[in-house]
Phi, psi and omega in degrees: 000120175279135180230128182215152177275349180278169183274006178198181179240120182307132178083002180232149177257137175283116182271327182204137175263122183269331179134178181285136175228153179209164176211149182226153172218137183238131175261131182276169183297327182297332177296317180296319178300317180297321180296313184286336175294327178265053185301337182292346175290340186280124179230120179063032178085005181243142178248115180299321180294317180297315180297323178295319178295319177297320178299316179297318180296320178297316180299316179298317180296318180292319178299316179298317178300317180295324177298318177295319179297318179298319178300331179277351181093013180279155173240008177202157173232123182245164179064034185289137178232133176253132178234144177239125185230132177268130180245114181272130178253174177295164177061028175080357179281167179195173179223159176239127179250132174249125178235144177237132177219151180190187180251121178283130180222162170250124182247162180286000000 
């Protein structure tokens, strides 16, 4: 499955537009507590563990989006947009949602 942020794929013609597809992944509040408990991972204001979890969530969201596109008969997803959203829950807890959306297409 080809995935691109552009509105087409160089060297290919869009033969059919299948529709909008998306995928989501949510990180729970306990993950954030675990990250801050391991404060020694933080170097120069960055946490390798936190970045790795975000990377995994992005991969899961894109994979889910591609599965939906495949179900529609697409062989590519164009115009992909990644969004990161913080969801605040009661008692100071929260979650982070990573969503991927794009247009499922069949290309030559």
